[in-house]
C-alpha positions as CSV (number, residue, x, y, z in Angstrom):
1,M,-0.4,0.0,0.1
2,K,1.6,3.5,-0.9
3,H,2.5,5.7,1.9
4,D,0.0,8.3,0.8
5,Q,-2.9,6.0,1.3
6,R,-1.9,5.0,4.5
7,V,-1.8,8.5,5.7
8,E,-5.2,9.2,4.2
9,E,-6.4,5.8,5.8
10,M,-5.2,7.0,9.2
11,E,-6.7,10.5,8.8
12,R,-10.7,9.5,8.0
13,E,-12.8,8.6,10.8
14,F,-16.0,6.4,10.6
15,M,-16.7,6.8,14.4
16,R,-18.4,9.8,15.4
17,P,-16.9,11.4,19.1
18,G,-19.3,10.4,22.1
19,H,-19.5,6.7,22.0
20,M,-20.7,4.9,25.3
21,A,-17.5,2.8,26.0
22,C,-16.0,2.7,29.3
23,P,-12.4,4.9,29.4
24,G,-9.4,2.7,27.7
25,C,-11.7,0.1,26.7
26,G,-9.9,-2.1,23.9
27,E,-13.3,-2.7,22.0
28,A,-13.8,0.8,20.9
29,S,-10.1,1.4,19.4
30,T,-10.1,-1.9,17.7
31,I,-13.6,-0.9,16.2
32,R,-12.2,2.4,15.4
33,L,-9.5,0.8,13.5
34,V,-11.3,-1.5,11.7
35,L,-13.4,1.0,10.1
36,K,-10.5,3.1,9.1
37,V,-9.4,0.7,6.9
38,L,-13.1,-0.3,5.7
39,G,-14.3,3.0,5.0
40,E,-17.5,4.2,3.8
41,K,-18.8,1.2,1.9
42,T,-19.2,-1.1,4.9
43,I,-22.1,-2.3,6.3
44,V,-21.8,-3.4,10.4
45,V,-23.8,-5.8,12.1
46,I,-23.5,-5.5,16.0
47,L,-25.2,-7.0,18.7
48,P,-26.6,-6.9,22.1
49,S,-23.1,-6.4,23.9
50,C,-20.8,-3.9,24.6
51,V,-20.5,-3.4,21.0
52,G,-24.3,-2.3,20.9
53,V,-23.8,-0.2,23.9
54,I,-20.3,1.0,22.2
55,S,-21.9,1.7,19.0
56,A,-25.7,2.6,18.6
57,T,-27.4,3.4,22.2
58,F,-31.1,4.5,20.4
59,P,-31.8,6.9,18.8
60,N,-28.0,7.4,17.9
61,S,-24.9,5.5,16.4
62,T,-21.5,6.0,17.1
63,F,-20.9,4.9,13.1
64,A,-21.2,6.9,9.7
65,V,-21.5,3.9,8.1
66,P,-24.9,2.0,8.2
67,C,-25.4,-0.7,11.2
68,F,-27.8,-3.4,11.7
69,H,-28.6,-4.2,15.2
70,S,-28.9,-8.5,15.3
71,A,-29.8,-10.8,17.8
72,F,-26.8,-11.9,19.8
73,E,-26.4,-15.4,18.5
74,I,-26.5,-14.4,15.1
75,A,-24.0,-12.0,14.1
76,A,-22.5,-14.0,11.2
77,P,-25.5,-15.3,9.5
78,T,-26.9,-11.7,9.7
79,A,-23.8,-10.6,7.7
80,A,-24.2,-13.5,5.2
81,G,-27.7,-12.3,4.6
82,I,-26.7,-8.7,3.8
83,A,-23.3,-10.0,1.8
84,N,-26.1,-12.1,-0.2
85,A,-28.4,-9.2,-0.8
86,L,-25.9,-6.8,-1.8
87,K,-24.4,-9.7,-4.5
88,L,-28.0,-9.6,-6.2
89,Q,-27.7,-6.1,-6.4
90,G,-24.5,-6.0,-8.0
91,R,-22.9,-4.2,-4.7
92,E,-19.9,-6.5,-4.5
93,D,-17.8,-3.4,-3.4
94,V,-19.7,-3.2,-0.1
95,T,-18.2,-4.9,2.5
96,A,-20.3,-6.8,5.2
97,L,-18.6,-6.7,8.7
98,A,-19.9,-8.3,11.9
99,F,-18.4,-7.3,15.4
100,A,-19.2,-9.6,18.4
101,G,-17.5,-10.6,21.7
102,D,-16.2,-13.6,22.8
103,G,-19.2,-14.7,24.6
104,G,-21.4,-14.0,21.0
105,T,-18.4,-16.3,19.5
106,F,-16.7,-18.4,21.5
107,D,-20.2,-19.7,22.9
108,I,-23.7,-18.8,22.0
109,G,-23.1,-17.6,18.7
110,L,-20.6,-20.7,17.8
111,Q,-23.0,-22.6,15.8
112,S,-24.0,-20.0,13.7
113,L,-20.7,-18.9,12.8
114,S,-19.6,-21.9,11.9
115,G,-22.9,-22.3,9.4
116,A,-21.7,-19.6,8.0
117,A,-18.1,-20.3,7.5
118,D,-18.9,-23.8,6.1
119,R,-20.6,-22.3,3.3
120,N,-18.1,-19.6,2.9
121,D,-20.2,-16.3,2.9
122,N,-18.3,-13.4,2.0
123,F,-18.3,-11.3,5.1
124,I,-15.4,-10.2,7.6
125,Y,-16.2,-11.5,11.6
126,V,-14.0,-9.5,13.8
127,C,-14.2,-11.1,17.4
128,L,-13.4,-8.4,20.1
129,D,-12.4,-11.1,23.0
130,N,-12.3,-9.6,26.1
131,E,-12.6,-12.6,27.7
132,A,-15.6,-12.5,29.9
133,Y,-19.4,-11.2,29.3
134,M,-18.2,-7.7,30.4
135,N,-21.4,-5.8,28.9
136,T,-23.5,-7.8,31.6
137,G,-21.4,-8.0,35.1
138,I,-18.2,-9.5,33.9
139,Q,-19.2,-13.3,33.8
140,S,-17.0,-15.8,32.8
141,S,-17.0,-17.1,29.1
142,S,-15.1,-20.1,27.8
143,S,-12.6,-17.1,26.4
144,T,-12.0,-16.5,30.0
145,P,-8.2,-17.9,31.0
146,Q,-8.1,-20.4,33.5
147,N,-7.9,-19.3,37.1
148,A,-8.8,-15.3,36.3
149,W,-11.5,-14.1,38.0
150,T,-14.5,-13.1,37.1
151,M,-18.0,-12.4,39.3
152,T,-19.0,-15.6,39.0
153,T,-15.9,-17.3,39.4
154,P,-14.4,-15.3,42.6
155,G,-12.3,-17.8,43.3
156,G,-10.7,-18.2,39.7
157,R,-12.6,-19.9,36.6
158,K,-11.8,-23.9,36.7
159,G,-12.0,-24.0,32.9
160,R,-9.6,-23.4,30.5
161,K,-9.3,-20.8,27.5
162,K,-10.7,-22.3,24.6
163,K,-8.3,-22.3,21.6
164,F,-10.8,-20.4,19.3
165,M,-8.1,-19.9,15.9
166,Q,-8.0,-24.1,16.2
167,I,-11.8,-24.1,15.4
168,I,-11.7,-21.6,13.0
169,A,-9.1,-22.9,11.2
170,A,-10.7,-26.3,10.9
171,H,-13.5,-24.6,8.8
172,R,-10.9,-24.2,6.4
173,M,-12.2,-20.7,5.8
174,P,-9.7,-18.7,3.0
175,Y,-8.2,-16.3,5.8
176,A,-8.3,-15.9,9.6
177,A,-6.0,-14.3,12.2
178,T,-5.2,-12.9,15.6
179,A,-5.0,-9.0,16.0
180,S,-4.1,-6.9,19.0
181,I,-4.8,-2.8,19.3
182,G,-1.1,-3.2,20.9
183,H,-0.1,-4.0,17.2
184,P,-2.3,-1.3,15.4
185,F,-0.4,-1.6,12.3
186,D,-0.4,-5.2,12.0
187,L,-4.3,-4.9,12.6
188,M,-5.4,-3.0,9.9
189,E,-2.8,-4.8,7.3
190,K,-4.9,-7.8,8.4
191,V,-8.3,-6.1,8.0
192,R,-6.8,-4.9,4.4
193,K,-6.0,-8.9,3.3
194,A,-9.6,-9.8,4.9
195,K,-11.1,-7.0,2.5
196,E,-9.7,-8.3,-0.6
197,I,-10.6,-12.0,-0.5
198,K,-14.0,-13.5,-1.0
199,G,-15.2,-15.9,1.5
200,T,-15.6,-15.9,5.4
201,K,-12.9,-14.2,7.3
202,F,-12.5,-14.0,10.4
203,I,-10.4,-12.1,12.8
204,H,-9.7,-13.0,16.5
205,A,-8.7,-9.2,18.3
206,L,-7.8,-9.3,22.0
207,T,-9.5,-6.3,23.3
208,P,-8.8,-5.4,27.0
209,C,-11.4,-4.5,29.3
210,S,-10.1,-1.9,32.3
211,T,-13.5,-2.7,33.9
212,G,-13.1,-6.6,34.2
213,W,-9.5,-7.0,34.0
214,R,-9.2,-4.5,37.3
215,M,-6.3,-2.5,36.3
216,P,-6.1,1.3,35.5
217,E,-7.6,2.5,32.0
218,D,-4.0,3.6,31.0
219,L,-2.7,0.5,30.8
220,S,-5.2,-1.2,28.0
221,V,-2.7,-1.1,25.5
222,K,0.0,-2.0,27.6
223,A,-2.0,-5.2,28.2
224,A,-2.7,-5.5,24.5
225,Q,1.3,-5.3,23.7
226,L,2.4,-7.4,26.7
227,A,0.0,-10.3,25.6
228,V,1.7,-10.3,22.4
229,E,5.2,-10.1,23.4
230,T,5.2,-13.2,26.1
231,K,3.8,-15.3,23.3
232,L,0.5,-15.4,25.2
233,F,-1.2,-14.0,22.1
234,P,0.5,-14.9,19.4
235,L,0.0,-12.6,15.9
236,Y,-0.4,-15.1,12.7
237,E,-2.6,-16.0,10.0
238,V,-4.4,-19.0,8.8
239,I,-4.7,-19.0,5.2
240,D,-7.4,-21.8,3.4
241,G,-7.2,-23.7,7.2
242,S,-3.5,-25.2,6.5
243,E,-0.8,-22.6,6.0
244,Y,0.2,-21.0,9.4
245,R,2.3,-17.7,9.1
246,I,3.5,-15.6,12.0
247,T,3.3,-11.8,11.5
248,H,5.1,-10.4,14.8
249,Q,7.9,-12.0,16.6
250,P,7.6,-11.3,20.3
251,Q,10.3,-10.3,22.4
252,G,9.5,-13.4,24.7
253,L,8.7,-11.6,28.1
254,P,7.8,-13.6,30.9
255,V,4.0,-14.2,31.4
256,S,4.3,-12.5,35.1
257,E,5.0,-9.3,33.3
258,Y,1.2,-9.3,31.4
259,L,-0.4,-11.1,34.7
260,K,0.9,-8.2,37.6
261,I,-0.8,-5.4,36.1
262,Q,-4.0,-7.3,36.2
263,G,-6.4,-7.5,39.2
264,R,-7.9,-10.5,37.9
265,F,-4.9,-12.5,38.4
266,R,-3.8,-10.9,41.8
267,H,-4.6,-14.3,43.6
268,F,-2.4,-16.5,41.5
269,T,0.1,-18.2,43.1
270,K,3.7,-19.1,41.6
271,D,2.3,-22.4,40.4
272,D,-0.2,-20.8,38.9
273,T,1.8,-18.5,36.7
274,D,4.4,-21.7,36.2
275,R,1.5,-23.7,34.9
276,L,0.6,-20.7,32.5
277,Q,4.0,-20.1,31.6
278,R,4.7,-24.0,30.8
279,E,1.6,-23.5,28.3
280,V,2.7,-20.4,26.3
281,D,6.0,-22.0,25.8
282,E,4.1,-25.4,24.7
283,D,1.7,-23.2,22.6
284,W,4.4,-21.1,20.7
285,E,6.1,-24.0,20.0
286,R,3.5,-25.8,18.2
287,L,2.8,-22.8,16.4
288,L,6.1,-22.4,15.4
289,A,6.1,-25.7,13.8
290,Q,2.8,-25.1,11.8
291,A,4.4,-22.1,10.3
292,A,7.9,-24.1,9.7
293,M,5.7,-26.9,7.6
294,K,5.3,-23.7,5.0
295,G,8.6,-22.3,5.6
296,C,6.3,-18.8,7.1
297,V,8.2,-18.5,10.2
């Protein structure tokens, strides 16, 4: 992409001032960056969630593009329906985009997302992962890390975070990627790629929640950066479900650097931290092996 085009992209805005997000909201920042890339020819699907609060508190809308408020569990088929309607109208220059949280993706919306991906409908799905049901009071989801505090798991969640990108890769969709507001240019480049590819595209964006993660609002970006640099949330792409490409080489900081700035991990013992470090190291080696298969390390 040419330099002038990048400058123009960064300067334009499709998110109006006055959204209803909490201070330091990772979701709001991610939405803003995604819309900068996709531009005015975009139709957005939102859900009754943090996304709904941020973007469309009736009768107003934060978005400067059309926005459709869907039911909680059907973000993907709603976007697919819009995409197919646009196709019938010969409007294939318009992007159908779905925003959903981890609850609406990992849990309640998984079935409908799977069906749309199986049909390879032409839309972009962005999962805004703040690792709990934050809008309704910080309840645990299957994206919540093991032993993390939430209102429904005050002693720490017993289950382990679902490895959702493995589920997505199994659908063999043309493009899937992880992204983080801590690395905004990587995120935006992935949205550009997704825009140019036909079929179902999935972007798993880590979006820190200062309220639910129990940290000061000015640490959201730092938390997102540390998740990547500790290898806990590596940045990579999956092409056609099989070709893995690592898009950022992390520094390999200890996971303790990530944990210590968040109150939801305040109760972690050394054993908890060591367990998580082992899991992160094992997952990183597995990802390296997958990427090495295609020479994309």
